Backbone of each chain as ProteinMPNN parsed JSONL, in Angstrom:
{"seq_chain_A": "AQSVTQLGSHVSVSEGALVLLRCNYSSSVPPYLFWYVQYPNQGLQLLLKYTTGATLVKGINGFEAEFKKSETSFHLTKPSAHMSDAAEYFCAVSPPSDDYKLSFGAGTTVTVRA", "coords_chain_A": {"N_chain_A": [[44.253, 208.386, -47.886], [47.536, 207.139, -47.451], [48.595, 204.002, -48.808], [50.037, 200.749, -48.778], [50.79, 197.857, -50.562], [51.735, 194.558, -50.328], [52.406, 191.999, -52.407], [51.754, 188.659, -52.041], [52.067, 186.821, -49.281], [53.826, 185.002, -48.476], [56.896, 183.782, -49.51], [58.823, 181.325, -51.034], [62.041, 180.252, -51.673], [64.781, 178.664, -53.385], [68.068, 178.093, -52.158], [70.462, 180.252, -53.503], [68.862, 181.023, -55.578], [66.907, 183.581, -57.306], [65.553, 186.237, -55.393], [62.484, 187.801, -55.165], [60.475, 190.3, -54.122], [57.363, 191.812, -53.932], [56.042, 195.114, -54.038], [53.612, 197.552, -53.942], [52.375, 200.894, -54.079], [49.901, 203.323, -53.182], [49.399, 206.394, -54.356], [49.142, 209.692, -55.542], [51.203, 211.358, -55.673], [54.603, 210.653, -55.616], [55.706, 208.837, -52.846], [58.128, 208.685, -50.128], [60.007, 205.707, -49.955], [60.534, 202.558, -48.39], [62.306, 199.574, -47.446], [62.189, 197.172, -44.963], [63.658, 194.659, -42.853], [62.836, 191.905, -40.805], [64.182, 189.814, -38.55], [63.72, 186.639, -36.849], [62.297, 187.141, -33.664], [63.337, 189.675, -33.359], [63.714, 193.259, -33.764], [62.772, 195.527, -36.45], [64.942, 196.128, -39.233], [66.492, 198.555, -41.277], [66.655, 198.008, -44.711], [66.918, 199.327, -47.187], [66.298, 202.502, -48.842], [64.251, 204.744, -50.773], [64.288, 208.029, -51.809], [64.691, 210.477, -53.434], [66.024, 211.017, -56.766], [68.269, 208.616, -58.15], [66.652, 205.778, -59.38], [67.126, 203.113, -58.942], [67.968, 201.478, -56.154], [70.443, 200.532, -53.913], [70.921, 198.28, -51.213], [71.649, 196.904, -47.948], [73.231, 193.674, -47.441], [73.182, 192.694, -50.064], [70.76, 193.27, -51.285], [68.505, 195.024, -53.478], [66.36, 197.592, -54.798], [63.905, 198.817, -57.052], [62.483, 201.815, -57.949], [59.539, 202.434, -59.598], [57.759, 204.711, -61.08], [55.655, 204.78, -62.946], [54.451, 202.379, -62.569], [53.788, 202.453, -59.979], [55.408, 201.081, -58.102], [57.748, 199.312, -55.998], [59.679, 197.119, -55.977], [61.54, 194.547, -54.363], [64.679, 192.967, -54.713], [67.03, 190.237, -54.818], [69.829, 188.777, -56.183], [70.816, 186.193, -55.558], [69.769, 183.967, -53.287], [70.42, 183.49, -49.819], [70.732, 181.295, -47.033], [70.576, 182.784, -44.716], [68.885, 184.809, -45.368], [66.32, 184.251, -44.729], [63.474, 185.51, -43.371], [61.181, 188.104, -42.243], [59.825, 190.492, -44.414], [59.247, 193.896, -44.857], [57.576, 196.365, -46.646], [57.46, 199.891, -46.744], [55.894, 203.107, -46.649], [56.322, 206.618, -46.739], [54.357, 209.321, -46.544], [53.818, 212.14, -48.819], [52.88, 214.242, -47.366], [54.276, 214.826, -45.152], [53.74, 214.173, -42.507], [55.056, 212.538, -40.899], [54.269, 209.913, -40.575], [54.864, 206.617, -40.942], [53.759, 204.144, -43.061], [53.18, 200.72, -43.028], [53.429, 197.787, -45.077], [51.771, 194.558, -45.177], [53.659, 192.655, -44.867], [56.025, 190.118, -45.963], [56.821, 186.81, -45.727], [59.844, 185.201, -46.013], [61.165, 182.145, -46.924], [63.965, 180.009, -47.181], [65.091, 177.404, -49.069], [67.285, 174.668, -48.711]], "CA_chain_A": [[45.334, 207.901, -47.033], [48.557, 206.354, -48.107], [48.559, 202.587, -48.511], [51.075, 199.962, -49.431], [50.375, 196.472, -50.738], [52.773, 193.58, -50.632], [51.785, 190.844, -53.048], [52.355, 187.416, -51.58], [52.416, 186.875, -47.864], [54.874, 184.027, -48.222], [57.707, 183.434, -50.678], [59.795, 180.28, -50.758], [63.031, 180.176, -52.746], [65.922, 177.784, -53.152], [69.34, 178.789, -51.926], [71.103, 180.584, -54.772], [67.871, 181.511, -56.544], [66.505, 184.987, -57.214], [64.489, 186.627, -54.465], [61.707, 188.933, -55.671], [59.362, 190.641, -53.243], [56.635, 192.87, -54.628], [55.443, 196.172, -53.222], [52.967, 198.627, -54.679], [51.824, 201.916, -53.195], [48.854, 204.139, -53.788], [49.597, 207.819, -54.104], [49.264, 210.454, -56.782], [52.528, 211.968, -55.578], [55.485, 209.6, -55.106], [56.134, 208.971, -51.453], [59.406, 208.051, -49.835], [59.757, 204.268, -49.873], [61.512, 201.85, -47.573], [62.179, 198.152, -47.156], [62.748, 196.75, -43.692], [63.698, 193.216, -42.63], [62.686, 191.5, -39.404], [64.605, 188.444, -38.247], [62.928, 186.121, -35.733], [62.46, 187.684, -32.31], [64.087, 190.924, -33.385], [63.043, 194.413, -34.345], [62.993, 195.733, -37.881], [66.16, 196.826, -39.643], [66.356, 199.164, -42.592], [67.419, 197.41, -45.805], [67.2, 200.379, -48.157], [65.237, 203.496, -48.964], [64.229, 205.632, -51.926], [63.701, 209.347, -51.547], [64.69, 211.12, -54.75], [67.235, 210.689, -57.509], [68.395, 207.331, -58.836], [65.5, 204.93, -59.065], [67.614, 201.811, -58.491], [68.578, 201.719, -54.852], [71.126, 199.356, -53.345], [70.872, 198.243, -49.77], [72.565, 195.982, -47.277], [73.083, 192.228, -47.662], [73.013, 192.368, -51.482], [69.422, 193.598, -51.769], [68.275, 196.271, -54.177], [64.966, 197.816, -55.154], [63.764, 199.8, -58.107], [61.279, 202.621, -57.915], [58.94, 202.631, -60.92], [56.628, 205.613, -60.866], [54.552, 204.43, -63.835], [53.806, 201.182, -62.037], [53.665, 202.696, -58.519], [55.971, 199.89, -57.468], [59.077, 199.392, -55.373], [59.961, 195.71, -55.723], [62.838, 194.226, -53.747], [65.288, 191.784, -55.31], [68.389, 189.81, -54.491], [70.106, 187.806, -57.244], [71.112, 184.85, -55.089], [69.317, 183.853, -51.896], [71.247, 182.781, -48.84], [69.914, 180.788, -45.919], [70.412, 183.848, -43.719], [67.872, 185.764, -45.824], [65.008, 183.852, -44.218], [63.024, 186.57, -42.46], [59.968, 188.82, -42.659], [60.217, 191.709, -45.107], [58.174, 194.889, -44.859], [57.658, 197.573, -47.443], [56.829, 200.987, -46.009], [55.851, 204.37, -47.379], [56.18, 207.842, -45.97], [53.57, 210.131, -47.483], [54.351, 213.46, -49.132], [52.312, 215.259, -46.487], [55.269, 215.1, -44.112], [53.197, 214.058, -41.15], [55.961, 211.638, -40.197], [53.7, 208.602, -40.321], [55.314, 205.565, -41.836], [52.752, 203.087, -43.186], [53.822, 199.468, -43.396], [52.676, 196.725, -45.7], [51.44, 193.438, -44.288], [54.834, 191.809, -44.703], [56.196, 188.889, -46.737], [57.727, 185.864, -45.075], [60.73, 184.514, -46.964], [61.858, 180.935, -46.483], [64.997, 179.611, -48.126], [65.281, 175.95, -49.065], [68.667, 174.244, -48.999]], "C_chain_A": [[46.294, 207.041, -47.844], [48.36, 204.888, -47.803], [49.65, 201.882, -49.283], [50.628, 198.513, -49.437], [51.565, 195.611, -51.084], [52.084, 192.335, -51.185], [52.509, 189.576, -52.625], [52.771, 187.534, -50.131], [53.568, 185.926, -47.544], [55.572, 183.69, -49.533], [58.736, 182.395, -50.256], [60.741, 180.169, -51.951], [64.108, 179.166, -52.379], [67.165, 178.624, -52.929], [70.009, 179.016, -53.273], [70.148, 181.133, -55.816], [67.553, 182.983, -56.309], [65.406, 185.171, -56.156], [63.803, 187.858, -55.052], [60.514, 189.143, -54.753], [58.688, 191.886, -53.814], [55.976, 193.849, -53.664], [54.86, 197.22, -54.161], [52.364, 199.623, -53.699], [50.727, 202.66, -53.942], [49.082, 205.579, -53.373], [49.724, 208.52, -55.441], [50.607, 211.163, -56.831], [53.46, 210.917, -54.976], [55.893, 209.846, -53.662], [57.603, 208.595, -51.321], [59.115, 206.581, -49.545], [60.891, 203.561, -49.153], [61.242, 200.351, -47.626], [62.894, 197.886, -45.837], [62.728, 195.226, -43.625], [63.588, 192.946, -41.134], [63.098, 190.044, -39.262], [63.837, 187.959, -37.022], [63.31, 186.733, -34.387], [63.324, 188.941, -32.267], [63.215, 192.06, -33.911], [63.359, 194.531, -35.824], [64.295, 196.482, -38.115], [65.953, 197.388, -41.042], [67.246, 198.442, -43.602], [67.858, 198.472, -46.798], [66.042, 201.357, -48.191], [65.389, 204.253, -50.274], [63.594, 206.944, -51.496], [63.575, 210.092, -52.874], [65.936, 210.652, -55.493], [67.163, 209.329, -58.171], [67.297, 206.371, -58.399], [65.893, 203.524, -58.65], [68.432, 202.049, -57.228], [69.217, 200.435, -54.346], [71.111, 199.439, -51.834], [71.889, 197.282, -49.194], [72.281, 194.548, -47.705], [72.773, 191.861, -49.107], [71.637, 192.652, -52.052], [69.417, 194.917, -52.546], [66.799, 196.373, -54.543], [64.906, 198.911, -56.208], [62.429, 200.507, -57.997], [60.787, 202.825, -59.347], [57.658, 203.441, -60.74], [55.415, 205.191, -61.698], [53.775, 203.224, -63.327], [53.475, 201.331, -60.548], [54.187, 201.496, -57.736], [57.361, 200.167, -56.901], [59.451, 197.969, -54.979], [61.392, 195.506, -55.244], [63.399, 192.959, -54.38], [66.654, 191.507, -54.703], [68.71, 188.686, -55.464], [70.247, 186.367, -56.748], [70.786, 184.735, -53.604], [70.303, 183.05, -51.053], [70.348, 182.345, -47.702], [69.624, 181.889, -44.901], [69.386, 184.903, -44.138], [66.46, 185.406, -45.353], [64.573, 184.82, -43.122], [61.689, 187.101, -42.959], [60.41, 190.144, -43.256], [59.013, 192.644, -45.208], [58.517, 196.048, -45.784], [56.948, 198.675, -46.67], [56.888, 202.259, -46.848], [55.682, 205.517, -46.406], [55.535, 208.863, -46.886], [54.192, 211.501, -47.734], [53.835, 214.555, -48.212], [53.209, 215.575, -45.309], [54.676, 215.08, -42.703], [53.92, 212.971, -40.37], [55.406, 210.25, -39.963], [54.165, 207.636, -41.384], [54.238, 204.485, -41.859], [53.419, 201.834, -43.713], [52.863, 198.568, -44.167], [52.5, 195.58, -44.735], [52.6, 192.475, -44.096], [54.827, 190.584, -45.601], [57.21, 188.027, -46.022], [58.541, 185.148, -46.144], [61.335, 183.295, -46.293], [62.819, 180.525, -47.585], [65.251, 178.119, -47.97], [66.725, 175.618, -49.444], [68.748, 173.464, -50.304]], "O_chain_A": [[45.912, 206.331, -48.774], [47.999, 204.534, -46.68], [50.121, 202.366, -50.312], [50.142, 198.002, -48.428], [52.31, 195.902, -52.02], [51.278, 191.703, -50.502], [53.716, 189.437, -52.823], [53.709, 188.257, -49.796], [54.201, 186.025, -46.493], [54.931, 183.358, -50.53], [59.431, 182.56, -49.253], [60.304, 180.011, -53.091], [64.315, 178.857, -51.206], [67.287, 179.73, -53.455], [70.114, 178.098, -54.087], [70.589, 181.657, -56.839], [67.881, 183.552, -55.268], [64.474, 184.374, -56.049], [64.463, 188.839, -55.394], [59.652, 188.273, -54.624], [59.344, 192.876, -54.137], [55.432, 193.467, -52.627], [55.54, 197.709, -55.063], [51.899, 199.246, -52.624], [50.647, 202.622, -55.169], [48.973, 205.935, -52.199], [50.344, 207.997, -56.367], [51.09, 211.525, -57.904], [53.145, 210.345, -53.932], [56.363, 210.927, -53.309], [58.244, 208.227, -52.306], [58.087, 206.256, -48.952], [62.059, 203.925, -49.293], [60.108, 199.915, -47.824], [64.03, 198.308, -45.622], [61.892, 194.578, -44.255], [64.165, 193.657, -40.311], [62.44, 189.149, -39.792], [63.353, 188.773, -36.237], [64.485, 186.825, -34.031], [63.963, 189.231, -31.255], [62.123, 191.837, -34.432], [64.118, 193.735, -36.377], [64.699, 197.337, -37.327], [65.312, 196.761, -41.885], [68.446, 198.283, -43.378], [69.019, 198.516, -47.204], [64.964, 201.099, -47.656], [66.487, 204.388, -50.814], [62.517, 206.971, -50.901], [62.469, 210.306, -53.37], [66.794, 209.977, -54.925], [66.119, 208.936, -58.691], [67.049, 206.182, -57.209], [65.082, 202.807, -58.064], [69.454, 202.735, -57.247], [68.591, 199.375, -54.356], [71.265, 200.511, -51.249], [72.855, 196.897, -49.852], [71.224, 194.25, -48.261], [72.163, 190.822, -49.358], [71.371, 192.306, -53.203], [70.231, 195.805, -52.291], [66.085, 195.371, -54.591], [65.747, 199.81, -56.246], [61.375, 199.872, -57.958], [61.52, 203.325, -60.2], [56.626, 202.927, -60.31], [54.283, 205.239, -61.218], [52.59, 203.068, -63.618], [52.935, 200.408, -59.939], [53.522, 200.969, -56.844], [58.037, 201.124, -57.28], [59.532, 197.648, -53.793], [62.318, 196.199, -55.665], [62.671, 191.983, -54.563], [67.325, 192.387, -54.163], [67.941, 187.73, -55.567], [69.845, 185.429, -57.437], [71.455, 185.339, -52.766], [70.919, 182.087, -51.508], [69.316, 182.966, -47.444], [68.551, 181.918, -44.298], [69.053, 185.791, -43.353], [65.52, 186.174, -45.557], [65.222, 184.933, -42.082], [61.138, 186.624, -43.952], [61.256, 190.838, -42.693], [57.917, 192.237, -45.592], [59.601, 196.628, -45.711], [55.94, 198.419, -46.011], [57.805, 202.458, -47.646], [54.995, 205.405, -45.391], [56.117, 209.231, -47.907], [55.009, 211.965, -46.939], [54.313, 215.688, -48.277], [52.929, 216.5, -44.547], [55.061, 215.863, -41.835], [53.459, 212.537, -39.315], [56.006, 209.471, -39.223], [53.894, 207.813, -42.572], [53.848, 203.968, -40.813], [54.133, 201.871, -44.714], [51.653, 198.583, -43.943], [53.008, 195.613, -43.615], [52.533, 191.578, -43.256], [53.767, 190.07, -45.961], [58.327, 188.463, -45.744], [57.983, 184.559, -47.07], [61.943, 183.397, -45.227], [62.525, 180.673, -48.771], [65.58, 177.636, -46.887], [67.3, 176.202, -50.362], [69.832, 173.032, -50.699]]}, "seq_chain_B": "DTAVSQTPKYLVTQMGNDKSIKCEQNLGHDTMYWYKQDSKKFLKIMFSYNNKELIINETVPNRFSPKSPDKAHLNLHINSLELGDSAVYFCASSPRQGRNSPLHFGNGTRLTVT", "coords_chain_B": {"N_chain_B": [[76.125, 197.796, -26.071], [73.75, 198.165, -27.257], [71.39, 199.777, -29.33], [68.642, 200.668, -29.378], [66.806, 199.887, -26.71], [64.501, 197.791, -25.077], [62.5, 197.034, -22.258], [60.28, 194.975, -20.372], [61.361, 191.98, -22.181], [59.524, 189.965, -22.488], [56.151, 189.839, -21.392], [53.755, 188.731, -19.37], [50.486, 188.803, -18.285], [47.465, 189.371, -16.375], [44.087, 190.073, -17.361], [42.867, 193.349, -16.76], [44.936, 194.237, -15.226], [47.603, 196.698, -14.669], [50.337, 197.75, -16.584], [53.772, 198.51, -17.485], [56.007, 199.392, -20.133], [59.366, 199.871, -20.884], [61.572, 202.05, -22.677], [64.674, 202.854, -24.121], [67.01, 204.843, -25.865], [70.295, 205.075, -27.15], [71.322, 206.551, -29.172], [71.293, 209.194, -29.576], [69.147, 210.285, -30.841], [66.398, 212.415, -31.859], [63.723, 211.786, -32.072], [61.172, 209.538, -31.053], [59.249, 206.48, -31.034], [56.269, 204.467, -30.638], [55.231, 201.354, -31.76], [52.731, 198.965, -32.641], [52.587, 195.529, -33.159], [50.53, 193.182, -34.522], [49.057, 189.851, -34.27], [49.087, 188.983, -36.861], [51.288, 190.117, -37.841], [51.03, 192.72, -38.658], [51.983, 196.074, -38.662], [51.484, 198.969, -36.747], [51.533, 202.417, -36.148], [51.557, 203.943, -32.957], [52.248, 206.063, -31.14], [54.257, 209.075, -31.274], [57.097, 210.889, -30.298], [58.839, 213.948, -30.253], [61.734, 215.306, -29.181], [60.735, 215.133, -26.533], [58.184, 216.033, -26.903], [54.835, 215.322, -27.69], [53.953, 214.257, -30.875], [52.631, 212.591, -32.612], [49.629, 210.956, -32.203], [47.915, 208.331, -32.485], [44.755, 206.724, -33.179], [44.244, 205.445, -30.415], [43.256, 203.589, -27.584], [42.542, 205.423, -24.573], [43.592, 204.141, -22.444], [46.159, 203.621, -22.914], [49.114, 205.209, -22.248], [51.718, 207.201, -23.111], [54.976, 208.211, -21.969], [57.539, 210.561, -21.853], [60.327, 211.159, -20.318], [62.768, 212.281, -20.956], [64.626, 212.995, -23.967], [65.82, 210.633, -24.631], [64.358, 208.561, -23.671], [61.329, 206.73, -23.81], [58.49, 205.707, -22.48], [55.832, 203.307, -22.083], [52.731, 203.113, -20.729], [50.151, 200.985, -19.707], [46.863, 200.791, -18.833], [44.355, 198.811, -17.155], [44.407, 196.282, -18.627], [43.442, 194.469, -21.584], [42.289, 191.518, -23.351], [42.658, 191.909, -26.076], [44.851, 193.51, -26.197], [47.047, 192.015, -26.395], [50.035, 191.545, -28.052], [52.988, 192.36, -29.994], [55.025, 194.909, -28.949], [56.792, 197.541, -30.277], [59.45, 199.706, -29.767], [60.897, 202.554, -31.289], [63.356, 204.693, -32.833], [64.361, 207.77, -34.419], [66.673, 209.894, -36.18], [65.649, 212.505, -36.452], [62.648, 214.445, -36.832], [60.629, 213.889, -39.713], [60.118, 212.72, -43.05], [62.183, 211.484, -44.301], [63.732, 210.201, -42.521], [65.074, 207.359, -41.331], [63.877, 204.589, -39.353], [64.998, 203.174, -36.267], [64.733, 200.225, -34.684], [63.787, 198.713, -31.548], [64.042, 195.425, -29.983], [61.558, 194.553, -29.358], [58.659, 193.968, -27.256], [56.945, 191.328, -26.098], [53.718, 191.118, -25.319], [51.419, 189.36, -23.443], [48.158, 188.874, -22.644], [46.128, 187.369, -20.347]], "CA_chain_B": [[76.162, 198.639, -27.257], [72.417, 198.137, -27.843], [71.007, 201.106, -29.741], [67.307, 200.902, -28.833], [66.566, 198.75, -25.822], [63.193, 197.76, -24.432], [62.299, 196.067, -21.185], [60.856, 193.643, -20.503], [61.24, 191.339, -23.48], [58.248, 189.25, -22.423], [55.29, 190.321, -20.318], [52.517, 187.954, -19.286], [49.721, 189.399, -17.206], [46.032, 189.083, -16.437], [43.171, 191.166, -17.704], [42.569, 194.308, -15.709], [46.162, 194.758, -14.605], [48.306, 197.835, -15.262], [51.739, 197.402, -16.822], [54.576, 199.485, -18.218], [57.137, 198.959, -20.949], [60.332, 200.963, -20.927], [62.405, 202.116, -23.872], [65.773, 203.811, -24.061], [67.899, 204.819, -27.027], [71.569, 205.748, -26.901], [71.782, 207.009, -30.48], [71.221, 210.652, -29.654], [68.051, 210.668, -31.734], [65.423, 213.359, -31.326], [62.346, 211.318, -32.208], [60.927, 208.16, -30.624], [57.943, 205.985, -31.455], [55.759, 203.159, -30.24], [54.464, 200.645, -32.765], [52.113, 197.721, -32.21], [52.542, 194.496, -34.196], [49.534, 192.204, -34.105], [49.379, 188.438, -34.502], [49.309, 188.801, -38.3], [52.525, 190.859, -38.096], [50.743, 194.046, -39.158], [52.571, 197.105, -37.808], [50.745, 200.222, -36.757], [52.091, 203.392, -35.216], [50.693, 204.352, -31.85], [52.642, 207.383, -30.668], [55.589, 209.553, -31.595], [57.544, 212.05, -29.544], [60.023, 214.629, -30.752], [62.286, 216.11, -28.07], [59.802, 215.008, -25.408], [56.866, 216.582, -27.223], [53.992, 214.394, -28.429], [53.636, 214.763, -32.205], [51.672, 211.679, -33.237], [48.813, 210.21, -31.252], [46.939, 207.669, -33.322], [43.521, 206.318, -32.502], [44.623, 204.434, -29.445], [42.47, 203.796, -26.357], [43.266, 206.253, -23.601], [44.251, 203.283, -21.455], [47.578, 203.654, -23.262], [49.664, 206.536, -22.004], [53.171, 207.285, -23.252], [55.631, 209.253, -21.178], [58.918, 210.776, -22.282], [60.997, 212.012, -19.327], [63.804, 213.001, -21.693], [64.518, 212.556, -25.363], [66.393, 209.294, -24.787], [63.448, 207.582, -23.091], [59.896, 206.8, -24.097], [57.859, 204.582, -21.82], [54.429, 203.099, -22.424], [51.967, 202.564, -19.613], [48.852, 200.488, -20.15], [45.934, 200.53, -17.735], [43.202, 197.915, -17.366], [44.744, 195.491, -19.803], [42.405, 193.635, -22.191], [42.818, 190.428, -24.168], [43.04, 192.443, -27.378], [46.126, 194.236, -26.118], [48.134, 191.062, -26.649], [50.731, 191.899, -29.289], [54.383, 192.74, -29.767], [55.143, 196.36, -28.973], [58.131, 197.946, -30.661], [59.916, 201.07, -29.643], [61.807, 202.912, -32.373], [63.808, 206.079, -32.8], [64.922, 208.285, -35.663], [67.515, 211.053, -35.878], [64.889, 213.75, -36.407], [61.35, 214.366, -37.501], [60.746, 214.013, -41.164], [59.812, 211.498, -43.776], [63.417, 210.896, -44.814], [64.516, 209.757, -41.387], [64.748, 205.952, -41.11], [63.632, 204.168, -37.979], [65.818, 202.16, -35.619], [63.792, 199.525, -33.808], [64.176, 197.794, -30.499], [63.732, 194.034, -30.275], [60.153, 194.269, -29.094], [58.142, 193.409, -26.007], [55.78, 190.482, -26.389], [52.727, 191.215, -24.242], [50.348, 188.365, -23.479], [47.138, 189.141, -21.621], [45.316, 186.143, -20.161]], "C_chain_B": [[74.808, 198.665, -27.956], [71.945, 199.547, -28.134], [69.647, 201.51, -29.156], [66.966, 199.679, -27.982], [65.218, 198.902, -25.124], [63.201, 196.743, -23.32], [60.86, 196.134, -20.71], [60.736, 193.102, -21.919], [59.921, 190.572, -23.583], [57.468, 189.755, -21.222], [53.997, 189.528, -20.38], [51.749, 188.444, -18.078], [48.242, 189.091, -17.394], [45.241, 190.324, -16.83], [42.93, 192.059, -16.502], [43.789, 194.885, -15.032], [46.689, 195.979, -15.344], [49.778, 197.45, -15.417], [52.441, 198.51, -17.59], [55.675, 198.793, -19.012], [58.072, 200.158, -21.078], [61.17, 200.892, -22.198], [63.451, 203.202, -23.711], [66.584, 203.711, -25.342], [69.143, 205.63, -26.713], [72.183, 206.261, -28.201], [71.796, 208.529, -30.594], [70.117, 211.157, -30.559], [67.079, 211.607, -31.031], [64.015, 212.776, -31.23], [62.224, 209.851, -31.817], [59.476, 207.79, -30.888], [57.571, 204.719, -30.679], [54.917, 202.612, -31.389], [53.886, 199.384, -32.135], [52.092, 196.757, -33.394], [51.593, 193.398, -33.751], [49.946, 190.792, -34.519], [49.593, 188.124, -35.981], [50.507, 189.593, -38.789], [52.276, 192.235, -38.702], [51.244, 195.078, -38.154], [51.789, 198.398, -37.904], [51.343, 201.167, -35.736], [51.069, 203.743, -34.148], [50.99, 205.803, -31.465], [54.01, 207.75, -31.236], [55.867, 210.808, -30.788], [58.763, 212.636, -30.236], [60.53, 215.56, -29.656], [61.285, 216.249, -26.925], [58.415, 215.559, -25.693], [56.081, 215.582, -28.073], [53.635, 214.983, -29.79], [52.679, 213.856, -32.967], [50.948, 210.929, -32.135], [47.69, 209.587, -32.068], [45.717, 207.282, -32.504], [43.817, 205.128, -31.607], [43.775, 204.653, -28.197], [43.241, 204.595, -25.33], [43.77, 205.457, -22.411], [45.755, 203.245, -21.702], [48.095, 205.072, -23.049], [51.184, 206.497, -22.12], [53.704, 208.391, -22.361], [57.083, 209.337, -21.626], [59.601, 211.712, -21.302], [62.147, 212.824, -19.919], [63.852, 212.402, -23.085], [65.13, 211.188, -25.62], [65.457, 208.195, -24.299], [62.01, 207.828, -23.513], [59.257, 205.542, -23.536], [56.392, 204.501, -22.213], [53.738, 202.448, -21.238], [50.584, 202.165, -20.12], [48.004, 200.155, -18.928], [44.872, 199.516, -18.142], [43.358, 197.06, -18.622], [43.595, 194.589, -20.248], [43.068, 192.564, -23.059], [43.352, 190.938, -25.503], [44.324, 193.25, -27.378], [47.31, 193.31, -26.361], [48.733, 191.319, -28.025], [52.209, 192.049, -28.959], [54.465, 194.254, -29.933], [56.602, 196.719, -29.247], [58.338, 199.426, -30.391], [60.87, 201.333, -30.808], [62.256, 204.354, -32.183], [64.302, 206.47, -34.178], [65.675, 209.57, -35.348], [66.727, 212.348, -35.695], [63.495, 213.47, -36.948], [61.582, 214.405, -38.999], [60.658, 212.682, -41.858], [61.062, 210.813, -44.303], [64.255, 210.252, -43.71], [64.172, 208.312, -41.049], [64.622, 205.623, -39.625], [64.633, 203.112, -37.536], [64.944, 201.514, -34.552], [64.495, 198.802, -32.671], [63.742, 196.385, -30.869], [62.317, 193.619, -29.887], [59.875, 193.749, -27.698], [56.891, 192.621, -26.349], [54.86, 190.478, -25.181], [51.64, 190.179, -24.452], [49.405, 188.638, -22.328], [46.228, 187.926, -21.534], [44.049, 186.431, -19.347]], "O_chain_B": [[74.701, 199.12, -29.095], [72.078, 200.429, -27.287], [69.52, 202.558, -28.521], [66.855, 198.567, -28.498], [64.851, 199.978, -24.652], [63.844, 195.699, -23.431], [60.274, 197.215, -20.647], [60.075, 193.708, -22.762], [59.289, 190.54, -24.638], [58.037, 190.059, -20.174], [53.234, 189.644, -21.34], [52.288, 188.498, -16.972], [47.825, 188.608, -18.447], [45.683, 191.459, -16.648], [42.804, 191.586, -15.372], [43.702, 195.901, -14.343], [46.291, 196.266, -16.473], [50.385, 196.896, -14.501], [51.808, 199.333, -18.25], [56.197, 197.752, -18.612], [57.649, 201.284, -21.339], [61.44, 199.811, -22.723], [63.173, 204.304, -23.238], [66.819, 202.613, -25.847], [69.082, 206.702, -26.11], [73.402, 206.389, -28.319], [72.259, 209.08, -31.592], [70.136, 212.308, -30.996], [66.946, 211.606, -29.807], [63.21, 213.215, -30.409], [63.055, 209.024, -32.193], [58.596, 208.648, -30.959], [58.426, 204.01, -30.148], [54.031, 203.284, -31.917], [54.471, 198.809, -31.217], [51.645, 197.106, -34.486], [51.817, 192.754, -32.726], [51.036, 190.575, -35.048], [50.21, 187.113, -36.318], [50.724, 189.73, -39.993], [53.207, 192.859, -39.21], [50.973, 194.981, -36.957], [51.469, 198.867, -38.997], [51.626, 200.779, -34.603], [49.87, 203.827, -34.414], [50.102, 206.654, -31.464], [54.804, 206.891, -31.62], [55.003, 211.668, -30.616], [59.614, 211.905, -30.742], [59.833, 216.491, -29.252], [61.032, 217.345, -26.425], [57.556, 215.552, -24.811], [56.599, 215.058, -29.059], [53.078, 216.079, -29.865], [51.987, 214.314, -33.877], [51.57, 210.343, -31.248], [46.659, 210.212, -32.315], [45.665, 207.492, -31.293], [43.66, 203.971, -31.996], [43.587, 205.798, -27.784], [44.461, 204.462, -25.224], [44.317, 206.03, -21.468], [46.53, 202.883, -20.817], [47.56, 206.024, -23.618], [51.857, 205.842, -21.324], [53.013, 209.358, -22.04], [57.767, 208.323, -21.76], [59.477, 212.93, -21.427], [62.459, 213.915, -19.443], [63.185, 211.403, -23.354], [64.978, 210.638, -26.711], [65.741, 207.013, -24.496], [61.539, 208.963, -23.567], [59.461, 204.445, -24.057], [55.787, 205.492, -22.622], [54.121, 201.363, -20.801], [49.937, 202.906, -20.86], [48.39, 199.335, -18.095], [44.537, 199.383, -19.319], [42.545, 197.118, -19.545], [42.873, 194.024, -19.427], [44.231, 192.679, -23.445], [44.371, 190.458, -25.998], [44.827, 193.63, -28.436], [48.442, 193.768, -26.515], [48.028, 191.312, -29.034], [52.629, 191.889, -27.813], [54.023, 194.803, -30.942], [57.514, 196.271, -28.553], [57.513, 200.27, -30.74], [61.57, 200.425, -31.257], [61.623, 205.131, -31.469], [64.621, 205.614, -35.003], [65.364, 210.256, -34.375], [67.094, 213.191, -34.877], [63.214, 212.385, -37.457], [62.605, 214.895, -39.477], [61.068, 211.65, -41.326], [60.993, 209.655, -44.715], [65.375, 209.806, -43.962], [63.087, 208.051, -40.529], [65.191, 206.298, -38.768], [65.06, 202.268, -38.324], [64.474, 202.182, -33.632], [65.629, 198.342, -32.804], [63.151, 196.164, -31.926], [61.93, 192.465, -30.071], [60.742, 193.166, -27.046], [55.902, 193.176, -26.829], [55.186, 189.902, -24.144], [51.016, 190.125, -25.512], [49.813, 188.633, -21.166], [45.632, 187.509, -22.528], [43.256, 185.524, -19.097]]}, "name": "protein", "num_of_chains": 2, "seq": "AQSVTQLGSHVSVSEGALVLLRCNYSSSVPPYLFWYVQYPNQGLQLLLKYTTGATLVKGINGFEAEFKKSETSFHLTKPSAHMSDAAEYFCAVSPPSDDYKLSFGAGTTVTVRADTAVSQTPKYLVTQMGNDKSIKCEQNLGHDTMYWYKQDSKKFLKIMFSYNNKELIINETVPNRFSPKSPDKAHLNLHINSLELGDSAVYFCASSPRQGRNSPLHFGNGTRLTVT"}
């Protein structure tokens, strides 16, 4: 079964500092990969996705992620954190078996210090 | 202009009761889902419908019964509620079946069973 691991359940950064959220997946065949963000009391929103092609993917709100097959990783970064980036971030994988099941990681809570 | 809307937003009820959560999407999507988010924010798929046809039915107690009267609606009925059913339930939709189709989430229904 496909699985996704997010290292660090909680990340705290200063405003203006780099945000780095780690995601690793387990699969012998690269899955499709997604990052979603959940603001308090809201549903999840898609930040970005990787399917095929360019391994560096840009998303909304200045976020980007790089797919590294050799490391089975899809880490999310943003060069300069903003207070509005405080939220829960979920990495998700869609397996190559095309059974439409999206598997989510456990999530990483980001807090931004002024 | 809400894309995926769920009602109610909060639901507090006693053990043994039967309750329903409604979901509607106005995006013209073919596929709809129910996800359960537990107290540790872990997200797990419960059901998925494509054009009113059930395509994913995870290991969910048969007290949970989804119903899709048309492709814009997917309701969730829960019989004989238990304490362990307390969670946030998210409805989501996607343009079509397939692993490349991102999800659009509603804002969730927080169910508390006392």
